[in-house]
DSSP file (Angstrom, degrees, kcal/mol; ACC not computed):
  #  RESIDUE AA STRUCTURE BP1 BP2  ACC     N-H-->O    O-->H-N    N-H-->O    O-->H-N    TCO  KAPPA ALPHA  PHI   PSI    X-CA   Y-CA   Z-CA
    1    1 A M              0   0    0      0, 0.0    10,-2.3     0, 0.0     2,-0.3   0.000 360.0 360.0 360.0 136.2   53.3   17.4   13.1
    2    2 A Y  E     +A   10   0A   0      8,-0.2     8,-0.3     1,-0.2     3,-0.2  -0.557 360.0 172.2 -73.3 128.5   51.7   20.8   13.7
    3    3 A I  E    S+     0   0A   0      6,-2.9     2,-0.6    -2,-0.3     7,-0.2   0.800  76.2  34.5 -98.1 -45.4   50.9   22.7   10.5
    4    4 A C  E  >> -A    9   0A   0      5,-2.1     5,-2.1     1,-0.1     4,-0.9  -0.916  61.3-178.9-116.1 106.2   49.0   25.6   12.0
    5    5 A L  T  45S+     0   0    0     -2,-0.6    -1,-0.1     3,-0.2     5,-0.0   0.829  80.0  61.3 -75.4 -30.5   50.3   26.6   15.4
    6    6 A C  T  45S+     0   0    0      1,-0.2    -1,-0.2     2,-0.1    28,-0.0   0.907 120.3  24.9 -58.3 -41.4   47.7   29.4   15.8
    7    7 A R  T  45S-     0   0    0      2,-0.1    -1,-0.2    -3,-0.0    -2,-0.2   0.390 106.3-119.4-108.8   1.0   44.8   26.9   15.7
    8    8 A G  T  <5 +     0   0    0     -4,-0.9     2,-0.5     1,-0.2    -3,-0.2   0.907  55.2 161.5  65.3  42.0   46.7   23.8   16.9
    9    9 A I  E   < -A    4   0A   0     -5,-2.1    -6,-2.9    24,-0.1    -5,-2.1  -0.854  20.9-159.3-102.2 128.6   46.0   21.9   13.6
   10   10 A T  E  >  -A    2   0A   0     -2,-0.5     4,-1.6    -8,-0.3    -8,-0.2  -0.531  34.1-105.6-100.6 169.1   48.1   18.9   12.7
   11   11 A D  H  > S+     0   0    0    -10,-2.3     4,-2.4     1,-0.2     5,-0.1   0.849 123.2  55.3 -61.2 -33.8   48.8   17.1    9.4
   12   12 A Q  H  > S+     0   0    0      2,-0.2     4,-2.4   -11,-0.2    -1,-0.2   0.871 103.2  55.3 -67.8 -36.4   46.6   14.3   10.7
   13   13 A D  H  > S+     0   0    0     -3,-0.2     4,-2.4     2,-0.2    -1,-0.2   0.922 109.8  45.9 -58.3 -43.7   43.8   16.8   11.2
   14   14 A I  H  X S+     0   0    0     -4,-1.6     4,-1.8     2,-0.2    -2,-0.2   0.915 112.8  49.0 -67.1 -43.2   44.1   17.9    7.6
   15   15 A K  H  X S+     0   0    0     -4,-2.4     4,-1.8     1,-0.2    -1,-0.2   0.874 111.3  51.3 -63.0 -36.9   44.2   14.3    6.3
   16   16 A D  H  X S+     0   0    0     -4,-2.4     4,-1.4     2,-0.2    -2,-0.2   0.914 107.2  52.5 -64.9 -46.6   41.1   13.5    8.4
   17   17 A A  H  <>S+     0   0    0     -4,-2.4     5,-2.3     1,-0.2    -1,-0.2   0.852 110.3  49.3 -56.7 -37.6   39.3   16.5    6.9
   18   18 A M  H ><5S+     0   0    0     -4,-1.8     3,-1.3     3,-0.2    -1,-0.2   0.845 107.6  52.3 -71.5 -36.1   40.1   15.1    3.5
   19   19 A Q  H 3<5S+     0   0    0     -4,-1.8    -2,-0.2     1,-0.2    -1,-0.2   0.757 106.6  57.9 -66.0 -23.9   38.9   11.6    4.3
   20   20 A N  T 3<5S-     0   0    0     -4,-1.4    -1,-0.2    -5,-0.1    -2,-0.2   0.187 134.7 -82.4 -94.3  15.0   35.7   13.4    5.4
   21   21 A G  T < 5S+     0   0    0     -3,-1.3    -3,-0.2     1,-0.3     2,-0.2   0.282  80.2 139.0 109.8  -9.6   35.1   14.9    2.1
   22   22 A A      < +     0   0    0     -5,-2.3    -1,-0.3    -6,-0.1     3,-0.1  -0.492  20.7 175.7 -67.0 134.1   37.2   18.1    1.8
   23   23 A Q        +     0   0    0     -2,-0.2     2,-0.3     1,-0.1    -1,-0.1   0.251  56.9  33.3-126.4  11.4   38.7   18.2   -1.7
   24   24 A S  S  > S-     0   0    0      1,-0.1     4,-2.2    29,-0.0     5,-0.2  -0.971  83.6-102.6-156.5 167.1   40.5   21.5   -1.7
   25   25 A Y  H  > S+     0   0    0     -2,-0.3     4,-2.9     1,-0.2     5,-0.2   0.907 121.1  55.5 -59.0 -43.4   42.5   24.0    0.5
   26   26 A R  H  > S+     0   0    0      1,-0.2     4,-2.4     2,-0.2    -1,-0.2   0.921 109.2  46.1 -57.4 -45.6   39.3   26.1    0.6
   27   27 A E  H  > S+     0   0    0      1,-0.2     4,-1.9     2,-0.2    -1,-0.2   0.880 112.6  48.4 -68.6 -35.8   37.3   23.3    2.0
   28   28 A V  H  X S+     0   0    0     -4,-2.2     4,-2.5     2,-0.2     6,-0.4   0.909 111.1  53.1 -67.4 -41.9   39.9   22.2    4.5
   29   29 A R  H  X>S+     0   0    0     -4,-2.9     4,-2.0     1,-0.2     5,-0.7   0.913 110.7  46.4 -56.4 -45.0   40.1   25.8    5.6
   30   30 A E  H  <5S+     0   0    0     -4,-2.4    -1,-0.2    -5,-0.2    -2,-0.2   0.868 113.9  47.9 -69.5 -35.6   36.4   26.0    6.1
   31   31 A M  H  <5S+     0   0    0     -4,-1.9    -2,-0.2    -5,-0.2    -1,-0.2   0.864 128.7  20.7 -69.5 -39.4   36.3   22.8    8.0
   32   32 A L  H  <5S-     0   0    0     -4,-2.5    -2,-0.2    -5,-0.1    -3,-0.2   0.461  98.0-117.5-112.0  -3.5   39.2   23.5   10.4
   33   33 A D  T ><5 +     0   0    0     -4,-2.0     3,-0.7    -5,-0.3     2,-0.2   0.901  54.1 175.7  58.9  41.4   39.5   27.2   10.4
   34   34 A L  T 3 < +     0   0    0     -5,-0.7    -1,-0.2    -6,-0.4    -2,-0.1  -0.537  54.8   8.6 -76.5 137.0   42.9   26.7    8.9
   35   35 A G  T 3  S+     0   0    0     -2,-0.2    -1,-0.2    -3,-0.1     7,-0.1   0.710  88.3 119.9  72.8  20.9   45.0   29.7    7.9
   36   36 A T    <   +     0   0    0     -3,-0.7    -2,-0.1    -7,-0.1    -1,-0.1   0.523  68.8  45.6-100.1  -8.9   42.7   32.3    9.3
   37   37 A C  S    S-     0   0    0     -4,-0.1    -3,-0.0     0, 0.0    -4,-0.0   0.749 133.1 -14.0 -95.3 -95.1   45.1   33.9   11.8
   38   38 A C  S    S-     0   0    0      1,-0.0    -2,-0.0     0, 0.0     0, 0.0   0.748  78.2-139.1 -87.3 -25.7   48.6   34.7   10.6
   39   39 A G    >   +     0   0    0      1,-0.1     3,-1.3     3,-0.0    -1,-0.0   0.444  64.4 124.8  83.4  -2.5   48.5   32.6    7.4
   40   40 A K  T 3   +     0   0    0      1,-0.2     4,-0.4     2,-0.1    -1,-0.1   0.725  69.2  58.7 -65.8 -17.8   52.0   31.3    7.7
   41   41 A C  T 3> S+     0   0    0      1,-0.2     4,-2.8     2,-0.1     5,-0.3   0.695  80.2  90.2 -77.4 -22.0   50.7   27.8    7.5
   42   42 A A  H <> S+     0   0    0     -3,-1.3     4,-2.9     1,-0.2     5,-0.2   0.838  83.8  48.8 -53.6 -47.7   49.0   28.2    4.2
   43   43 A P  H  > S+     0   0    0      0, 0.0     4,-2.1     0, 0.0    -1,-0.2   0.932 117.0  42.2 -60.2 -44.7   52.0   27.1    1.9
   44   44 A E  H  > S+     0   0    0     -4,-0.4     4,-2.1    -3,-0.2    -2,-0.2   0.893 115.4  50.0 -69.4 -36.9   52.7   24.0    3.9
   45   45 A A  H  X S+     0   0    0     -4,-2.8     4,-2.9     2,-0.2     5,-0.2   0.926 110.6  49.9 -64.2 -46.0   49.0   23.2    4.2
   46   46 A K  H  X S+     0   0    0     -4,-2.9     4,-2.3    -5,-0.3    -2,-0.2   0.899 110.9  49.3 -60.8 -41.5   48.5   23.6    0.5
   47   47 A A  H  X S+     0   0    0     -4,-2.1     4,-2.0    -5,-0.2    -1,-0.2   0.893 112.2  49.3 -67.4 -37.1   51.5   21.3   -0.3
   48   48 A L  H  X S+     0   0    0     -4,-2.1     4,-2.4     2,-0.2    -2,-0.2   0.927 111.2  48.2 -64.8 -44.4   50.1   18.7    2.1
   49   49 A I  H  X S+     0   0    0     -4,-2.9     4,-2.5     1,-0.2    -2,-0.2   0.883 110.9  52.1 -64.4 -38.7   46.7   18.9    0.6
   50   50 A S  H  X S+     0   0    0     -4,-2.3     4,-1.9    -5,-0.2    -1,-0.2   0.905 110.7  47.0 -59.5 -44.6   48.2   18.6   -2.9
   51   51 A D  H  X S+     0   0    0     -4,-2.0     4,-2.1     2,-0.2    -2,-0.2   0.889 111.5  50.8 -65.7 -42.7   50.1   15.5   -1.9
   52   52 A E  H  X S+     0   0    0     -4,-2.4     4,-2.3     2,-0.2    -2,-0.2   0.904 109.5  51.2 -62.9 -44.9   47.1   13.9   -0.3
   53   53 A L  H  X S+     0   0    0     -4,-2.5     4,-2.4     1,-0.2    -1,-0.2   0.878 109.4  50.8 -59.8 -37.8   45.0   14.5   -3.4
   54   54 A A  H  X S+     0   0    0     -4,-1.9     4,-2.4     2,-0.2    -2,-0.2   0.907 110.6  48.2 -64.7 -43.2   47.7   12.9   -5.5
   55   55 A Q  H  X S+     0   0    0     -4,-2.1     4,-2.1     2,-0.2    -2,-0.2   0.867 111.3  49.9 -67.3 -36.9   47.7    9.9   -3.3
   56   56 A I  H  X S+     0   0    0     -4,-2.3     4,-2.1     2,-0.2    -2,-0.2   0.921 111.0  49.6 -63.3 -47.0   43.9    9.6   -3.4
   57   57 A A  H  X S+     0   0    0     -4,-2.4     4,-2.6     1,-0.2    -2,-0.2   0.901 110.0  52.6 -60.0 -43.7   43.9    9.9   -7.2
   58   58 A A  H  X S+     0   0    0     -4,-2.4     4,-2.0     1,-0.2    -1,-0.2   0.904 108.9  48.1 -60.8 -43.5   46.6    7.2   -7.3
   59   59 A R  H  X S+     0   0    0     -4,-2.1     4,-1.7     1,-0.2    -1,-0.2   0.871 111.9  50.4 -64.2 -36.2   44.5    4.8   -5.2
   60   60 A I  H  X S+     0   0    0     -4,-2.1     4,-1.6     2,-0.2    -2,-0.2   0.935 110.2  49.0 -67.8 -43.6   41.5    5.4   -7.3
   61   61 A S  H  < S+     0   0    0     -4,-2.6    -2,-0.2     1,-0.2    -1,-0.2   0.864 111.4  49.7 -65.5 -36.4   43.3    4.7  -10.6
   62   62 A V  H  < S+     0   0    0     -4,-2.0    -1,-0.2     1,-0.2    -2,-0.2   0.837 111.1  50.0 -68.8 -34.3   44.8    1.5   -9.2
   63   63 A A  H  <        0   0    0     -4,-1.7    -2,-0.2     1,-0.2    -1,-0.2   0.811 360.0 360.0 -73.9 -28.8   41.4    0.3   -8.0
   64   64 A A     <        0   0    0     -4,-1.6    -1,-0.2    -5,-0.1    -2,-0.2   0.480 360.0 360.0 -79.0 360.0   39.8    1.0  -11.4
């Protein structure tokens, strides 16, 4: 699903950026140039990033 129409960034692009080390909205924004045009994608992108961080934390706690 497209999150940022201006830049053509999908939810999978954001997830991939997080798998490649991005740990915050700022880091994802810097990696993908996300939210730098109109900014309408920022709330949805932040929610997706928050969900992904929670899932990563859950996987880490289960593994420990």
